[in-house]
C-alpha positions in Angstrom: 65.0 115.9 -31.6 64.2 112.9 -29.0 62.1 113.4 -26.2 65.1 113.7 -24.0 66.6 116.5 -26.1 63.4 118.3 -25.8 63.3 117.9 -22.0 66.8 119.4 -21.7 65.9 122.1 -24.0 63.2 122.9 -22.1 65.5 122.6 -18.7 68.0 124.9 -20.4 65.4 127.8 -21.2 63.9 127.5 -17.5 67.3 128.2 -16.3 68.2 130.9 -18.7 64.9 132.7 -17.8 66.0 132.5 -14.2 69.3 133.7 -15.0 68.7 136.8 -17.0 65.4 137.6 -15.6 61.7 137.0 -17.5 61.5 140.4 -18.8 65.2 139.8 -21.0 64.4 136.3 -21.9 60.6 137.3 -22.8 62.3 140.2 -24.8 65.0 138.3 -27.1 63.9 134.6 -26.7 60.3 134.9 -26.2 59.5 135.7 -29.8 59.5 132.0 -30.9 63.2 131.7 -31.2 63.9 128.1 -32.2 66.3 125.7 -30.3 67.7 122.3 -31.6 70.2 119.8 -30.3 72.2 117.9 -32.6 75.3 115.8 -31.3 77.1 118.2 -29.1 75.8 121.1 -30.7 73.1 123.7 -29.6 71.6 125.4 -32.6 69.4 128.4 -31.8 67.7 130.2 -34.9 66.3 133.7 -34.2 63.4 135.0 -36.2 65.7 138.1 -38.2 69.3 139.6 -38.0 68.5 142.3 -35.4 67.5 139.6 -32.8 70.1 137.4 -33.9 72.6 139.9 -32.9 71.1 140.5 -29.6 70.8 136.5 -28.8 74.4 136.1 -29.4 75.3 138.7 -26.6 73.9 135.8 -24.4 76.6 133.5 -25.3 78.0 133.3 -21.9 75.0 133.1 -20.0 73.7 129.9 -22.3 77.1 128.4 -21.7 77.0 128.7 -18.2 73.2 127.6 -18.1 74.7 124.2 -20.1 77.1 123.6 -17.7 74.5 124.0 -14.8 71.8 121.8 -16.4 73.8 119.2 -18.1 77.4 119.4 -16.3 79.1 120.1 -19.7 79.4 123.0 -22.3 77.6 122.5 -25.7 79.2 124.2 -28.8 76.7 126.8 -29.9 75.6 127.9 -33.4 73.3 130.8 -34.1 71.8 131.8 -37.2 68.4 133.3 -38.6 65.9 130.6 -39.1 65.0 129.6 -42.5 61.3 129.4 -43.8 61.7 125.4 -43.5 63.0 125.7 -39.8 59.9 128.1 -38.5 57.4 125.7 -40.3 58.9 122.5 -38.4 58.2 121.6 -34.8 59.4 118.0 -35.2 63.1 119.0 -35.2 62.9 122.1 -33.3 62.0 123.5 -30.1 60.3 126.8 -29.9 61.0 129.2 -26.6 57.4 129.9 -26.4 56.6 126.3 -25.7 59.0 126.7 -22.3 57.6 129.9 -21.3 54.4 131.2 -22.9 52.8 128.6 -24.7 49.2 127.9 -23.6 47.8 126.4 -26.4 47.2 122.5 -27.7 50.1 120.2 -28.0 50.8 117.7 -30.5 50.1 114.1 -29.9 53.8 113.4 -29.4 54.0 116.0 -26.6 50.8 115.0 -24.9 51.9 111.4 -24.7 55.2 111.9 -23.2 55.0 111.7 -19.5 58.5 113.7 -19.8 56.9 116.5 -21.6 53.9 117.1 -19.5 56.0 117.1 -16.5 58.1 119.9 -18.4 55.0 121.8 -19.0 53.8 121.5 -15.6 57.3 122.9 -14.4 57.4 125.7 -17.2 53.7 126.8 -15.6 54.7 126.8 -12.2 57.6 128.5 -12.8 55.6 131.4 -14.6 52.9 131.7 -12.2 55.7 132.0 -9.3 57.3 134.7 -11.1 53.6 136.5 -12.2 52.3 136.4 -8.5 55.8 137.1 -6.7 55.3 139.3 -3.4 57.5 139.7 -0.6 56.0 136.8 1.2 57.9 134.6 -1.3 61.2 135.6 0.1 63.0 133.3 2.2 64.7 135.3 4.9 68.1 135.0 6.7 70.8 137.1 7.9 72.2 138.0 4.5 69.1 139.5 3.4 67.3 140.4 6.7 68.1 144.3 6.2 67.2 144.3 2.3 63.6 142.8 3.1 62.9 145.3 5.9 64.1 148.1 3.8 61.7 146.8 1.1 58.7 146.6 3.4 59.6 150.2 4.6 59.2 151.8 1.1 56.3 149.8 0.4 54.5 150.9 3.7 55.5 154.6 2.9 56.4 154.9 -0.8 58.3 158.1 -1.9 59.7 158.4 1.7 62.9 157.0 1.2 63.4 157.0 -2.4 65.5 156.0 -4.5 65.7 152.6 -2.8 69.4 151.2 -3.7 69.7 147.2 -3.0 73.4 146.1 -3.6 75.0 143.0 -3.5 77.1 140.1 -5.7 75.7 138.1 -8.7 73.2 135.5 -7.4 72.5 136.9 -4.1 68.8 137.5 -4.7 68.4 141.0 -5.7 66.4 140.2 -8.9 64.2 138.1 -7.2 63.7 140.8 -4.3 63.0 143.2 -6.9 60.2 141.2 -8.7 58.7 140.7 -5.3 58.6 144.3 -4.6 56.9 144.9 -8.1 54.1 142.3 -7.2 53.8 143.4 -3.6 53.2 147.1 -4.9 50.6 145.8 -7.3 48.8 143.9 -4.7 48.6 147.2 -2.5 46.9 149.1 -5.2 49.9 151.2 -6.3 48.8 152.7 -10.0 51.6 152.0 -12.5 54.9 150.1 -11.3 57.7 149.3 -14.1 60.3 146.9 -13.8 63.1 147.3 -16.2 66.9 146.2 -16.5 69.4 149.0 -17.3 69.7 147.5 -20.7 66.1 147.9 -21.5 66.0 151.3 -20.3 68.9 152.2 -22.5 67.5 150.4 -25.2 64.2 152.3 -25.0 66.2 155.7 -25.0 68.1 154.9 -28.0 65.0 154.1 -29.9 63.1 156.9 -28.8 65.9 159.2 -30.0 66.2 157.3 -33.1 62.5 157.9 -34.1 59.8 156.5 -31.3 60.0 160.0 -29.6 61.2 160.8 -26.3 57.9 162.4 -24.8 56.4 158.5 -25.0 59.6 157.5 -23.6 59.4 159.7 -20.7 55.9 159.2 -19.9 56.5 155.6 -19.8 59.1 156.0 -16.9 58.3 159.4 -15.4 54.4 158.7 -15.0 54.5 155.8 -12.6 54.2 155.3 -8.9 57.2 152.8 -8.4 60.1 152.7 -11.1 62.3 149.6 -10.5 65.6 149.5 -12.5 67.8 146.5 -12.2 72.0 146.6 -12.8 72.4 150.4 -12.7 76.1 149.6 -12.9 75.7 148.8 -16.8 74.9 152.6 -16.9 78.4 153.0 -16.6 79.9 155.0 -19.5 76.6 155.6 -21.5 76.7 159.4 -20.9 73.4 160.4 -22.7 71.3 157.5 -20.8 73.2 158.8 -17.6 72.0 162.5 -18.2 68.3 161.0 -19.2 68.2 158.7 -15.9 69.3 161.7 -13.8 66.8 163.7 -15.0 64.0 160.7 -14.4 65.2 160.2 -11.1 64.9 164.0 -10.2 61.4 164.3 -11.6 60.2 161.3 -9.7 61.7 162.4 -6.5 60.2 166.0 -7.1 56.8 164.0 -7.3 57.2 161.9 -4.5 57.3 158.9 -6.3 59.3 155.7 -5.4 62.3 154.6 -7.2 64.0 151.0 -6.5 67.4 150.4 -8.3 69.9 147.5 -7.9 73.7 147.3 -8.5 76.7 144.9 -7.8 78.4 147.5 -5.4 77.6 150.2 -2.9 77.2 154.0 -4.7 80.6 155.0 -3.2 82.0 152.4 -5.6 80.1 153.0 -8.7 83.1 154.8 -9.9 82.1 155.2 -13.9 78.9 156.9 -12.6 79.0 160.9 -12.1 79.5 161.8 -8.6 76.2 163.6 -9.0 74.2 160.7 -9.5 76.0 158.7 -7.2 75.1 161.2 -4.6 71.4 161.0 -5.6 71.6 157.2 -5.2 72.9 157.3 -1.7 70.5 160.0 -0.8 67.4 157.8 0.1 67.6 154.2 1.6 70.9 151.8 0.7 70.7 148.2 1.7 73.2 145.3 1.1 72.3 141.7 0.4 75.0 139.0 0.0 74.4 135.0 -1.1 72.4 132.7 0.8 73.8 130.8 3.6 73.2 127.1 4.4 69.7 127.5 6.3 68.4 129.8 3.5 69.7 127.2 0.9 67.8 124.3 2.7 64.4 126.4 3.1 64.7 127.6 -0.6 64.7 124.0 -1.4 61.8 123.3 0.6 59.6 125.9 -1.4 60.8 125.0 -4.6 58.0 124.5 -7.2 60.0 121.6 -8.7 57.9 118.4 -9.4 60.8 115.9 -8.8 60.4 114.5 -5.1 63.5 114.9 -3.1 64.2 113.8 0.3 65.7 115.6 2.9 69.2 114.1 2.9 69.7 115.0 -1.0 68.0 118.5 -0.4 70.8 119.1 2.2 73.7 117.7 0.0 72.4 120.3 -2.5 72.5 122.9 0.0 75.9 121.9 1.1 77.1 121.5 -2.7 75.4 124.7 -4.3 77.2 127.8 -2.4 77.5 131.0 -3.5 75.2 132.0 -6.2 71.8 130.9 -5.6 71.0 130.0 -9.4 73.1 127.1 -8.9 70.6 125.4 -6.6 68.1 125.6 -9.4 70.8 124.3 -11.7 71.3 121.4 -9.4 67.4 120.6 -9.3 67.3 120.5 -13.3 70.1 118.3 -13.7 68.8 116.0 -10.9 65.2 116.0 -12.6 66.3 115.4 -16.2 68.7 112.7 -15.0 66.1 110.8 -13.3 64.0 111.1 -16.4 66.8 109.8 -18.5 67.8 106.9 -16.4 64.4 106.0 -15.2 65.0 105.9 -11.6 64.3 107.6 -8.1 66.6 110.2 -6.8 68.5 108.9 -4.1 71.6 110.5 -2.1 74.1 108.3 -3.9 72.4 108.9 -7.4 72.4 112.8 -6.6 76.2 112.4 -5.5 77.1 110.9 -8.9 75.1 113.1 -11.0 76.1 116.3 -9.0 80.0 115.8 -8.4 81.4 117.0 -11.5 78.9 119.8 -11.8 80.2 121.5 -8.7 83.8 120.4 -9.3 83.9 122.2 -12.2 82.1 125.1 -10.6 85.0 125.6 -7.6 87.6 127.9 -8.0 90.4 128.3 -5.8 91.3 131.8 -4.6 94.9 132.7 -5.3 97.2 135.6 -4.3 96.6 137.6 -7.2 92.7 137.9 -6.7 93.5 139.0 -3.2 95.7 141.7 -4.6 93.2 143.0 -7.3 90.1 143.0 -4.5 92.3 144.7 -2.1 93.3 147.4 -4.3 89.7 147.8 -5.6 88.4 148.6 -2.5 91.2 151.0 -1.0 91.9 152.6 -4.4 95.7 151.9 -4.7 97.5 150.3 -7.5 99.7 147.0 -7.2 103.0 148.9 -7.1 101.7 150.8 -4.1 100.9 147.5 -2.2 104.5 146.0 -3.2 106.4 149.0 -2.2 108.6 149.7 0.7 106.2 152.9 1.6 105.6 152.8 5.4 103.0 155.4 5.5 99.2 153.9 6.7 97.7 154.4 3.0 100.3 151.9 2.2 100.7 149.4 5.3 96.9 149.1 6.2 95.9 147.5 2.7 99.2 145.7 2.9 98.5 144.2 6.3 94.9 143.3 5.4 96.0 141.5 1.8 98.4 139.3 4.0 95.8 138.6 6.4 93.2 137.8 3.9 95.8 135.5 2.3 96.4 133.5 5.3 92.6 132.9 5.4 91.6 132.3 2.1 94.8 130.6 0.6 96.8 127.9 1.1 99.8 129.8 0.6 102.5 129.4 3.2 104.0 132.4 5.1 107.1 132.8 2.9 105.3 132.6 -0.5 102.9 135.6 1.1 105.5 137.4 2.1 107.4 137.1 -1.4 104.4 137.9 -3.5 103.7 141.4 -1.3 107.0 142.7 -2.1 109.4 140.2 -1.1 108.8 140.5 2.7 109.7 137.9 5.4 107.7 135.6 7.0 107.9 137.3 10.2 106.5 140.3 8.8 103.5 138.3 7.3 103.0 136.8 11.0 103.1 140.6 12.6 100.6 141.8 9.6 98.2 138.7 10.8 98.5 139.6 14.4 97.9 143.3 13.8 94.5 142.9 11.6 93.3 140.5 14.3 94.0 143.1 17.0 92.2 145.7 14.7 89.1 143.3 14.2 88.8 142.8 17.9 89.2 146.8 18.8 87.0 147.5 16.0 89.5 149.9 14.3 89.4 152.1 11.0 91.8 151.4 8.2 93.2 154.7 6.7 92.4 154.9 2.7 92.4 157.5 -0.1 89.2 158.0 0.7 89.3 158.5 4.4 88.9 156.3 7.5 87.1 153.0 6.7 85.9 150.5 9.5 88.3 147.3 9.4 84.9 145.0 9.4 83.4 146.8 6.7 86.7 147.0 4.6 86.8 142.9 5.1 83.5 142.5 4.4 83.7 144.5 0.9 86.6 142.6 -0.4 85.2 139.3 0.5 82.0 140.1 -1.2 84.4 140.8 -4.2 86.1 137.4 -4.1 82.7 135.7 -3.5 81.6 137.5 -6.7 84.4 136.7 -8.6 
């Protein structure tokens, strides 16, 4: 590979570790998997067939990282590494180089300023993850409650257990969980374990198949703090859910602290048994949303990137990289590689040119069908009910809200909105819009199948789903 290709692969690895989490990255890619770019194909070689199957499962994440870093997708080629490929370092980039390697480099790598900068970036990134604590959090309106809750459980471990943190992808849940782990260790808590739901499930399956349940239970129950990320992925795994419930009961009984994260609140985890959902809601629940403009600016100020960016360029990135906070890192990675590839400083004009197509590709227009799906999920009704002629509140309240949201988030006209939601007239849409505005002003409640729901809570829940999608 050329030096530029190696630099691109280094940036891809850094971005992938940030996207899927360091624990998962180290588990499946940190074993020395080989990465190589040939023309428009990214070739990934795993050490064995078992790891190859797991690595293939990250295809979508790798494609998204490619779009974030270089602005386009690459063809992906997966295979088990041959002996010749394992022995060659000239044509392949080892994942360890980007995340773990501390030993000597080859002469080519030492002499290349691009590779030195990549190594510095990786060392800083690794250091930042290892020693992260609550002081590393950028606090704003979107996460103030979540950070305050984290401080509370660390002051009094076990008093509010479990602590469930929920919010859309890219809102900073994993970052906060990592900070809780670091802060707990800094405060001297004996044993702190952070795992994803996938890792917990894999460990449980391995224990059943041979390694033994006693060692598995010792790992997850003999702890001061157990942190599990993305618990929504336990849905449908019956045996794992039973084991998880017993694990939570054991830890709560012993006064230990449990910290969990999910992409939705407990009441919406419909694929998880009610008894377990009750336990999740029985401690402390806090929501977190994607960072606002001021927070994104502060994140860029605190960035460990070696690239010097002017305030105007940082403001541009913060304005463009809305939604998922990972897009900030993706934009910075792209500018860093572009600066090295074109041998120039990053001016405002250069940044606009390099980022324009990247963020145009990420923009997604919300449509009437998106509104319909989000409202039906939030209220527990089907589309036929939303478009029917029913006049009871269980049908009319979600229908009114859907029309109000369509007016707010889409460019559809009154007549188009009316036709979509049951062939209604434009005057019906106007009336629905006014009624919802009045309900927002008076703090009224909607009637749902689950009972009354505050109008602002319903709107916030649906808009979070629209944002996440």
